[in-house]
C-alpha positions as YAML, in Angstrom:
chain: A
units: angstrom
residues:
- id: 1
  name: UNK
  ca: [29.69, -55.37, 3.41]
- id: 2
  name: UNK
  ca: [26.33, -53.70, 2.63]
- id: 3
  name: UNK
  ca: [26.60, -51.54, 5.69]
- id: 4
  name: UNK
  ca: [30.09, -50.45, 4.71]
- id: 5
  name: UNK
  ca: [28.90, -49.43, 1.21]
- id: 6
  name: UNK
  ca: [26.02, -47.46, 2.69]
- id: 7
  name: UNK
  ca: [28.33, -45.75, 5.16]
- id: 8
  name: UNK
  ca: [30.74, -44.77, 2.38]
- id: 9
  name: UNK
  ca: [27.82, -43.46, 0.25]
- id: 10
  name: UNK
  ca: [26.54, -41.43, 3.21]
- id: 11
  name: UNK
  ca: [29.98, -39.94, 3.90]
- id: 12
  name: UNK
  ca: [30.43, -39.13, 0.20]
- id: 13
  name: UNK
  ca: [27.01, -37.42, 0.13]
- id: 14
  name: UNK
  ca: [27.84, -35.37, 3.20]
- id: 15
  name: UNK
  ca: [31.18, -34.38, 1.66]
- id: 16
  name: UNK
  ca: [29.47, -33.17, -1.54]
- id: 17
  name: UNK
  ca: [26.88, -31.20, 0.46]
- id: 18
  name: UNK
  ca: [29.64, -29.65, 2.58]
- id: 19
  name: UNK
  ca: [31.61, -28.59, -0.52]
- id: 20
  name: UNK
  ca: [28.56, -26.93, -2.08]
- id: 21
  name: UNK
  ca: [27.72, -25.21, 1.21]
- id: 22
  name: UNK
  ca: [31.26, -23.86, 1.58]
- id: 23
  name: UNK
  ca: [31.24, -22.60, -2.02]
- id: 24
  name: UNK
  ca: [27.91, -20.85, -1.45]
- id: 25
  name: UNK
  ca: [29.18, -19.19, 1.74]
- id: 26
  name: UNK
  ca: [32.37, -18.02, 0.07]
- id: 27
  name: UNK
  ca: [30.51, -16.59, -2.94]
- id: 28
  name: UNK
  ca: [27.97, -14.71, -0.80]
- id: 29
  name: UNK
  ca: [27.97, -10.93, -1.19]
- id: 30
  name: UNK
  ca: [28.55, -9.25, 2.17]
- id: 31
  name: UNK
  ca: [26.93, -5.97, 1.02]
- id: 32
  name: UNK
  ca: [23.59, -7.73, 0.61]
- id: 33
  name: UNK
  ca: [23.63, -8.73, 4.29]
- id: 34
  name: UNK
  ca: [23.87, -5.20, 5.68]
- id: 35
  name: UNK
  ca: [21.31, -4.70, 8.42]
- id: 36
  name: UNK
  ca: [21.70, -0.96, 8.87]
- id: 37
  name: UNK
  ca: [19.62, -0.22, 5.77]
- id: 38
  name: UNK
  ca: [15.86, -0.47, 5.46]
- id: 39
  name: UNK
  ca: [14.56, -3.31, 3.35]
- id: 40
  name: UNK
  ca: [11.41, -1.45, 2.33]
- id: 41
  name: UNK
  ca: [11.33, 0.80, -0.70]
- id: 42
  name: UNK
  ca: [11.56, 4.54, -0.12]
- id: 43
  name: UNK
  ca: [8.47, 6.63, -0.74]
- id: 44
  name: UNK
  ca: [8.18, 8.56, -3.98]
- id: 45
  name: UNK
  ca: [8.07, 11.93, -2.28]
- id: 46
  name: UNK
  ca: [8.99, 12.41, 1.41]
- id: 47
  name: UNK
  ca: [6.37, 13.75, 3.77]
- id: 48
  name: UNK
  ca: [7.50, 17.23, 4.65]
- id: 49
  name: UNK
  ca: [5.07, 19.08, 6.94]
- id: 50
  name: UNK
  ca: [2.41, 21.17, 5.21]
- id: 51
  name: UNK
  ca: [-0.37, 23.44, 6.35]
- id: 52
  name: UNK
  ca: [-3.91, 22.16, 5.86]
- id: 53
  name: UNK
  ca: [-5.11, 22.76, 2.31]
- id: 54
  name: UNK
  ca: [-8.79, 23.09, 1.41]
- id: 55
  name: UNK
  ca: [-9.38, 23.62, -2.27]
- id: 56
  name: UNK
  ca: [-11.58, 23.05, -5.29]
- id: 57
  name: UNK
  ca: [-8.48, 22.65, -7.48]
- id: 58
  name: UNK
  ca: [-7.73, 18.90, -7.69]
- id: 59
  name: UNK
  ca: [-4.20, 19.40, -9.03]
- id: 60
  name: UNK
  ca: [-3.27, 21.52, -6.00]
- id: 61
  name: UNK
  ca: [-4.59, 18.77, -3.72]
- id: 62
  name: UNK
  ca: [-2.77, 15.90, -5.46]
- id: 63
  name: UNK
  ca: [0.47, 17.92, -5.50]
- id: 64
  name: UNK
  ca: [0.15, 18.37, -1.74]
- id: 65
  name: UNK
  ca: [-0.68, 14.67, -1.23]
- id: 66
  name: UNK
  ca: [2.33, 13.63, -3.28]
- id: 67
  name: UNK
  ca: [1.15, 10.41, -4.97]
- id: 68
  name: UNK
  ca: [-1.45, 9.56, -7.67]
- id: 69
  name: UNK
  ca: [-5.07, 9.56, -6.50]
- id: 70
  name: UNK
  ca: [-8.41, 8.29, -7.84]
- id: 71
  name: UNK
  ca: [-10.29, 11.55, -8.48]
- id: 72
  name: UNK
  ca: [-14.06, 11.04, -8.13]
- id: 73
  name: UNK
  ca: [-16.34, 11.94, -11.01]
- id: 74
  name: UNK
  ca: [-17.66, 15.51, -10.88]
- id: 75
  name: UNK
  ca: [-15.17, 16.55, -8.21]
- id: 76
  name: UNK
  ca: [-16.47, 19.28, -5.88]
- id: 77
  name: UNK
  ca: [-13.86, 19.96, -3.20]
- id: 78
  name: UNK
  ca: [-11.09, 18.40, -1.15]
- id: 79
  name: UNK
  ca: [-8.77, 18.73, 1.81]
- id: 80
  name: UNK
  ca: [-5.22, 17.59, 2.61]
- id: 81
  name: UNK
  ca: [-3.92, 17.46, 6.19]
- id: 82
  name: UNK
  ca: [-0.97, 16.04, 8.08]
- id: 83
  name: UNK
  ca: [-1.26, 13.82, 11.16]
- id: 84
  name: UNK
  ca: [0.84, 11.25, 12.98]
- id: 85
  name: UNK
  ca: [0.22, 7.52, 12.83]
- id: 86
  name: UNK
  ca: [2.03, 5.57, 15.54]
- id: 87
  name: UNK
  ca: [4.54, 8.43, 15.86]
- id: 88
  name: UNK
  ca: [5.25, 8.51, 12.10]
- id: 89
  name: UNK
  ca: [4.21, 11.40, 9.84]
- id: 90
  name: UNK
  ca: [1.22, 10.63, 7.64]
- id: 91
  name: UNK
  ca: [-0.93, 12.58, 5.22]
- id: 92
  name: UNK
  ca: [-4.70, 12.43, 4.74]
- id: 93
  name: UNK
  ca: [-6.65, 13.54, 1.68]
- id: 94
  name: UNK
  ca: [-10.43, 13.79, 1.46]
- id: 95
  name: UNK
  ca: [-12.05, 14.26, -1.95]
- id: 96
  name: UNK
  ca: [-15.76, 14.89, -2.40]
- id: 97
  name: UNK
  ca: [-17.42, 14.16, -5.72]
- id: 98
  name: UNK
  ca: [-21.04, 14.08, -6.83]
- id: 99
  name: UNK
  ca: [-21.27, 10.31, -6.38]
- id: 100
  name: UNK
  ca: [-18.53, 9.38, -3.90]
- id: 101
  name: UNK
  ca: [-16.26, 10.56, -1.09]
- id: 102
  name: UNK
  ca: [-12.67, 9.32, -1.31]
- id: 103
  name: UNK
  ca: [-10.35, 9.32, 1.70]
- id: 104
  name: UNK
  ca: [-6.71, 8.54, 1.13]
- id: 105
  name: UNK
  ca: [-3.76, 8.15, 3.45]
- id: 106
  name: UNK
  ca: [-0.07, 7.78, 2.91]
- id: 107
  name: UNK
  ca: [1.92, 5.82, 3.69]
- id: 108
  name: UNK
  ca: [-0.28, 2.80, 2.95]
- id: 109
  name: UNK
  ca: [0.68, 1.34, 6.34]
- id: 110
  name: UNK
  ca: [-1.59, 3.97, 7.93]
- id: 111
  name: UNK
  ca: [-4.67, 2.48, 6.21]
- id: 112
  name: UNK
  ca: [-6.33, 1.51, 9.53]
- id: 113
  name: UNK
  ca: [-6.67, 5.22, 10.33]
- id: 114
  name: UNK
  ca: [-9.33, 5.67, 7.60]
- id: 115
  name: UNK
  ca: [-11.04, 2.26, 7.81]
- id: 116
  name: UNK
  ca: [-14.15, 2.05, 10.04]
- id: 117
  name: UNK
  ca: [-13.60, -0.21, 13.05]
- id: 118
  name: UNK
  ca: [-16.53, -2.52, 12.23]
- id: 119
  name: UNK
  ca: [-15.66, -2.93, 8.54]
- id: 120
  name: UNK
  ca: [-14.94, -6.48, 7.43]
- id: 121
  name: UNK
  ca: [-13.47, -6.19, 3.95]
- id: 122
  name: UNK
  ca: [-13.67, -9.06, 1.50]
- id: 123
  name: UNK
  ca: [-12.39, -9.52, -2.03]
- id: 124
  name: UNK
  ca: [-14.57, -8.03, -4.74]
- id: 125
  name: UNK
  ca: [-14.74, -8.42, -8.49]
- id: 126
  name: UNK
  ca: [-14.07, -4.70, -8.96]
- id: 127
  name: UNK
  ca: [-10.80, -2.97, -9.79]
- id: 128
  name: UNK
  ca: [-9.82, 0.67, -10.03]
- id: 129
  name: UNK
  ca: [-6.76, 2.09, -11.78]
- id: 130
  name: UNK
  ca: [-5.31, -1.41, -12.13]
- id: 131
  name: UNK
  ca: [-5.63, -2.30, -8.44]
- id: 132
  name: UNK
  ca: [-8.05, -4.83, -6.97]
- id: 133
  name: UNK
  ca: [-10.64, -3.37, -4.62]
- id: 134
  name: UNK
  ca: [-11.98, -4.79, -1.39]
- id: 135
  name: UNK
  ca: [-15.62, -4.41, -0.38]
- id: 136
  name: UNK
  ca: [-17.38, -4.17, 3.01]
- id: 137
  name: UNK
  ca: [-20.92, -3.63, 4.25]
- id: 138
  name: UNK
  ca: [-21.07, -1.11, 7.11]
- id: 139
  name: UNK
  ca: [-24.38, 0.15, 8.48]
- id: 140
  name: UNK
  ca: [-26.19, -0.78, 5.26]
- id: 141
  name: UNK
  ca: [-23.65, 1.00, 3.06]
- id: 142
  name: UNK
  ca: [-21.11, -0.55, 0.73]
- id: 143
  name: UNK
  ca: [-17.55, 0.74, 1.21]
- id: 144
  name: UNK
  ca: [-14.62, 0.04, -1.08]
- id: 145
  name: UNK
  ca: [-10.94, -0.07, -0.18]
- id: 146
  name: UNK
  ca: [-8.06, 0.34, -2.60]
- id: 147
  name: UNK
  ca: [-4.43, -0.05, -1.59]
- id: 148
  name: UNK
  ca: [-1.64, 1.02, -3.91]
- id: 149
  name: UNK
  ca: [2.10, 0.82, -3.38]
- id: 150
  name: UNK
  ca: [2.20, 4.33, -1.86]
- id: 151
  name: UNK
  ca: [-1.22, 5.00, -0.37]
- id: 152
  name: UNK
  ca: [-4.49, 3.48, 0.80]
- id: 153
  name: UNK
  ca: [-7.93, 4.78, -0.17]
- id: 154
  name: UNK
  ca: [-11.45, 4.33, 1.18]
- id: 155
  name: UNK
  ca: [-14.30, 5.00, -1.24]
- id: 156
  name: UNK
  ca: [-17.72, 5.72, 0.18]
- id: 157
  name: UNK
  ca: [-20.50, 6.06, -2.43]
- id: 158
  name: UNK
  ca: [-23.01, 8.87, -1.83]
- id: 159
  name: UNK
  ca: [-25.77, 6.58, -3.12]
- id: 160
  name: UNK
  ca: [-26.02, 2.88, -2.33]
- id: 161
  name: UNK
  ca: [-23.64, 0.82, -4.54]
- id: 162
  name: UNK
  ca: [-23.10, 3.69, -7.01]
- id: 163
  name: UNK
  ca: [-19.48, 4.92, -6.57]
- id: 164
  name: UNK
  ca: [-19.45, 6.56, -10.01]
- id: 165
  name: UNK
  ca: [-16.42, 7.04, -12.20]
- id: 166
  name: UNK
  ca: [-12.86, 7.95, -11.32]
- id: 167
  name: UNK
  ca: [-9.87, 9.45, -13.10]
- id: 168
  name: UNK
  ca: [-6.22, 9.01, -12.24]
- id: 169
  name: UNK
  ca: [-4.64, 12.30, -11.20]
- id: 170
  name: UNK
  ca: [-0.88, 12.43, -10.64]
- id: 171
  name: UNK
  ca: [1.27, 15.06, -8.93]
- id: 172
  name: UNK
  ca: [3.37, 17.33, -11.11]
...
């Protein structure tokens, strides 16, 4: 008799699970299962080819780069160029300030193109523009990495451990 009760309870449990599964399958939205669309978010501004820009005007550089950048304190000059990263278009920006050199690349997936091969980044207690920074020691120098939703940046202080200040500069 005990075995019969257990068997009935098991069958009843399986029936309830089957009903809920069938309801879930019938209520599923077919549009959400489309595989011909990318799952990743589109970039803010598409990368259309540009000619290399070398300038002392930071707004011209950030407009060419297309996403917000950390502008180093006492900015001196910068350069924006296009290149390909694993057959995809990418854009590189180099900003030179009195206390730091900032290299940025977009999309952020191309970050390995600006990171030194022997850099071993670890979490740091520093943050810039609301993003956590990573820190690495390379050839006696401290390097900082910052990855935003749209771009990745490498900050190399001119003096040991003194990256200076930064300002957020956005494209118009």
